[in-house]
N, C-alpha and C positions, 0 to 999 in steps of 0.2 A: 505493499499500500504506499504510495507515495505522497507527495504533499501538493497540495492545489497552489499555484504560484500567481502572482499579479496578473501577468500575460493569460495564463488559462484562465482566470476569473475574467478578463475582458474578453476574451474569445467567447465565453459560455455568454456572457451579456450580449456579446453580439448576435449571438446565433438565437436567443430567445426573444430578445427585443427587435432584432431586425436594424440596429445601428450599425456603423462602419466599425471595424476593429479600433479605428485610431480615435474614434469617437467614443467608443466604450472603454478604452484606455484612459482618456482624457476624464471620463467620470470617474472612474475607480481612482486615478490619483486625487482629483478633488475630493472625493470622499474620504478617503485618509487623512488628506492635509486638513480637512474640517475637523477630525476628531484628534489629530495630533494638536491643532492650534487650541482647541478646546481643553482638553488635558493640560498643556503647558500654562494655560491661564487659570488653572486650578478648578476646571469645571468638570462636573461629573458627565458622561454621556451614556443617556439613558435610550437602548432600542427595544421597543416593545416587541415581545416574543422572542428577543435574542439575549439580552444582558445589559448588564452596566458595567463600563469601563470608568474606574475610579482613581483619580491620583491621589496617592498617599506617601507621607514621610516615614522612614525608618528609621527610628531612632538609632542615635550612635551607640555602641555596643562592644564590649570584649570579647576577642575570639582568640584563637590559639593560630599560630602559623605552622602551615602544613609540613613546611621545609626544615624549621628549626626546632618546632614545638615550643616556642616561646610565646608568651601572651602579646599580643597586639591590640591596638585599637583600631576598631571597624567605623570609620566616619558615618554620620548621616546621611541619607541620601533621597532625592525622590524617585518613586517608583510607579506602577500600575497595576492595578488589581482588576481581573476580571470575574464577575459574578453571574456565570450563566443564568438565565430564566428558566423556571420550571417547565415552560414549553420548548424551550431548547432542549433541556435533559431528556424530555420525552420523546421529542424527534431523533435525539441521537441514539437513544434506545429502542427505536420503533424495530418492530419486528419485520416489517416489509416496507417498500418503497413506496405502496400506496397508502399507508398510514402517513408518511413524510409529505407527500405530494395532496393529501386530503386538508391539511393543517395551512395550505397556502392562501 
């Protein structure tokens, strides 16, 4: 099982909606750009029936260097957490493609 790339996503959108591949690729790029922009500004991104992307700050903590075994300070950092919706979880665990397609 492989990974779905941005290009493949654009191709599927092109086939499904009848857009050119170039237009579909632009749509995919802009979609991700807007999500990244919102997360950078500290906003949650809520997508109904898909899930929530939320920027969070991980606190600084103490860890252990895997090389030397010495204690080290791991600095605080911003990251993103994804919380899948109940609907998405159901679709991922669906027994058949018909169950997934019926939720469109």
